[in-house]
C-alpha positions in Angstrom: 53.3 58.2 104.4 54.8 57.7 101.1 58.1 59.6 100.7 58.5 62.0 97.6 62.2 60.4 97.2 60.6 57.1 96.9 57.9 57.8 94.5 56.3 60.6 92.7 53.0 61.7 94.6 50.1 63.0 93.2 49.9 66.8 92.4 46.9 69.1 92.2 46.8 72.9 92.1 45.3 72.8 95.7 47.8 71.5 98.1 47.1 68.5 100.1 48.8 69.2 103.2 49.8 72.7 104.2 52.6 73.7 106.8 53.0 76.8 108.5 55.6 78.5 110.5 53.8 81.2 112.3 56.1 84.0 112.8 56.2 87.8 113.3 53.9 87.9 116.6 56.1 89.8 118.8 57.5 92.1 115.9 53.6 92.8 115.1 53.0 93.8 118.8 56.5 95.8 119.0 55.7 97.9 116.0 52.5 99.0 117.7 54.0 99.9 120.9 52.6 96.6 122.7 54.3 94.0 124.8 55.2 90.8 122.4 52.6 88.9 124.4 49.8 90.8 122.6 51.0 89.7 119.4 50.6 86.1 120.7 47.1 86.7 121.7 46.3 88.3 118.6 47.9 85.5 116.7 45.1 83.1 117.8 42.7 84.6 115.7 44.9 84.1 112.7 44.9 80.3 113.5 40.9 80.3 113.6 40.9 81.9 110.2 43.5 79.6 108.7 41.8 76.7 110.0 38.5 77.8 108.2 40.2 78.4 105.1 41.6 75.0 105.1 38.4 73.7 105.4 36.7 76.0 102.9 39.4 75.2 100.3 39.4 71.6 100.8 43.1 71.2 102.2 43.1 68.0 104.1 46.2 68.8 106.3 47.3 71.4 108.2 50.4 71.6 110.4 51.0 74.6 112.5 54.5 75.3 114.2 53.2 76.7 117.5 56.3 76.4 119.6 59.5 75.0 118.9 62.1 73.1 121.2 64.3 76.3 120.7 61.5 78.5 122.1 62.4 77.7 125.5 65.1 80.2 125.2 62.6 83.0 125.3 62.2 85.4 128.2 60.1 83.4 130.9 57.3 85.7 130.9 56.8 85.2 127.0 57.0 81.4 127.4 54.7 81.4 130.5 52.1 83.4 128.3 52.2 80.9 125.7 51.6 78.0 127.8 48.6 79.5 129.3 47.6 80.5 125.6 47.9 76.8 124.7 46.0 75.4 127.8 43.2 77.9 127.1 43.0 77.2 123.6 42.9 73.2 124.2 40.2 74.3 126.8 38.1 76.4 124.6 38.6 75.5 121.0 38.3 71.6 121.1 34.5 71.9 121.1 34.4 73.8 117.8 36.9 71.7 116.2 35.0 68.6 117.1 31.7 70.2 115.8 33.4 71.0 112.5 34.7 67.7 111.8 38.4 68.6 112.5 40.9 65.8 113.9 43.5 67.3 116.3 46.8 65.9 116.8 50.0 67.5 118.8 53.3 66.2 117.9 56.5 66.9 119.6 57.8 66.1 123.2 55.1 66.9 125.2 56.6 65.6 128.5 58.0 69.0 129.2 54.3 70.3 129.5 52.4 70.5 132.7 50.7 67.5 133.5 47.5 69.6 133.1 48.5 70.2 129.4 49.1 66.5 128.5 45.9 65.5 129.8 43.9 68.0 127.7 46.1 67.1 124.7 45.2 63.3 125.1 41.5 64.0 125.7 41.4 66.4 122.4 42.9 63.8 120.3 40.6 61.2 121.6 37.7 63.0 121.4 38.4 64.3 117.8 40.1 61.1 116.3 37.0 59.7 114.2 36.8 63.2 112.4 38.2 63.8 108.9 37.2 67.1 107.4 40.6 68.3 108.4 43.7 67.0 110.2 45.1 69.6 112.2 48.6 69.3 113.6 50.0 71.5 116.4 53.8 71.0 116.5 54.6 72.0 120.3 58.1 71.5 121.7 58.9 70.4 118.3 62.0 70.1 116.6 63.0 68.3 113.1 66.1 67.2 114.4 64.2 65.6 117.7 61.9 64.0 115.3 64.7 62.0 113.1 66.6 61.6 116.3 63.4 60.1 118.2 62.1 57.9 114.8 65.7 56.7 114.5 65.8 55.1 118.1 62.4 53.9 117.7 63.5 52.2 114.6 66.6 50.5 116.1 64.5 49.2 118.8 62.2 47.4 116.2 65.1 46.4 114.1 67.7 45.5 116.1 71.0 47.4 116.7 73.7 44.9 114.9 76.1 46.7 113.1 74.8 45.2 109.6 71.4 46.7 110.3 70.4 48.9 107.2 68.2 51.7 108.0 65.8 51.4 105.0 64.2 54.9 104.0 60.7 53.3 103.2 60.2 51.7 106.6 62.1 54.3 108.7 59.4 57.0 107.6 56.9 55.1 109.5 58.7 56.0 113.0 58.2 59.8 112.4 55.8 61.6 114.1 53.7 62.6 111.2 53.9 59.1 109.6 50.2 59.1 109.2 50.0 62.2 107.1 51.6 63.0 103.4 54.4 65.0 103.1 53.8 68.9 103.2 52.8 70.2 99.2 53.0 73.9 100.6 55.0 75.4 103.4 54.2 79.0 104.4 56.4 81.3 106.5 54.9 84.5 107.7 56.9 87.1 109.1 59.6 88.1 106.3 62.3 85.4 107.7 63.3 82.9 105.0 64.4 79.7 106.7 62.2 76.6 108.0 63.7 76.9 111.5 64.3 73.1 112.3 60.5 72.4 111.1 59.7 69.0 109.6 63.1 68.9 108.0 62.8 65.3 106.8 59.2 65.9 105.5 60.1 69.0 103.6 62.3 67.7 101.0 60.3 68.3 98.1 57.9 70.9 99.5 57.6 74.2 98.0 58.7 77.1 100.2 56.6 80.2 100.1 57.8 83.3 102.3 55.4 86.4 103.1 56.5 89.5 104.8 53.0 89.7 106.4 53.2 89.0 110.1 51.1 86.1 111.4 48.7 88.2 113.4 48.0 89.9 109.8 47.2 87.0 107.8 43.9 86.6 106.1 42.3 84.9 103.4 43.8 87.2 100.6 47.3 86.4 101.9 46.4 82.7 101.6 44.9 82.9 98.4 48.2 84.6 97.0 50.3 81.8 98.4 48.0 79.0 96.7 48.1 81.1 93.4 51.8 81.3 93.6 51.8 77.1 94.7 49.4 76.4 91.4 51.9 78.0 89.1 54.6 75.9 90.5 56.4 72.9 88.2 56.8 70.1 90.7 59.2 67.7 88.9 60.5 65.5 92.0 63.6 64.8 89.9 61.8 64.6 86.5 62.1 66.8 83.4 59.9 69.2 82.2 59.5 67.2 79.2 58.6 64.2 81.2 55.7 66.2 82.8 54.1 66.9 79.3 54.5 63.4 77.9 
């Protein structure tokens, strides 16, 4: 990964890497007088839609925030349902991902998950490792601060803990959980909230941030088209001036 604070990355009208906070499942259900869990079940269909959309548009990297390290604070019934959905998705969706040339990775502290889920994650990653049409990453039990602290621990183990050790950003990047991917070009958060909520906080330094009030279960191609049109109109300067971009 080449950091946007170290070099100016290539820019195109279509983002190379799209990162998404899939928010609003519970409120979608509540407004329809349904249990919050119904919104999470419905949200799985939206995941399928955005994966197809990215494949059709030529977006190479899609990262979805499915379960944060803070989401364990939710009611046990809801957490249990999310774990069952994750398990079911790993069992049912991997065949289609593999058939369509999609590589699946999961980032986060997966040690908190059941042994069955951990086994299915490893199996899915191994099965799809040679695919290259789309790199789909699921952030599960993930937090941006956890990512940075874990990377720092790995860095210090590799480079020593002497007081004079200098932490070099270009090298440090290699120890982050998504070191193999370019930094996100476009971040989308659904559901009306306007914050990044501890998601990829190192990697989002120069990402364009797009917020929509549409709840995640309702996200369709037309909403994503609007986000991409907004992105295409952004002037991405990375510290330069507008005049420099024109020269």
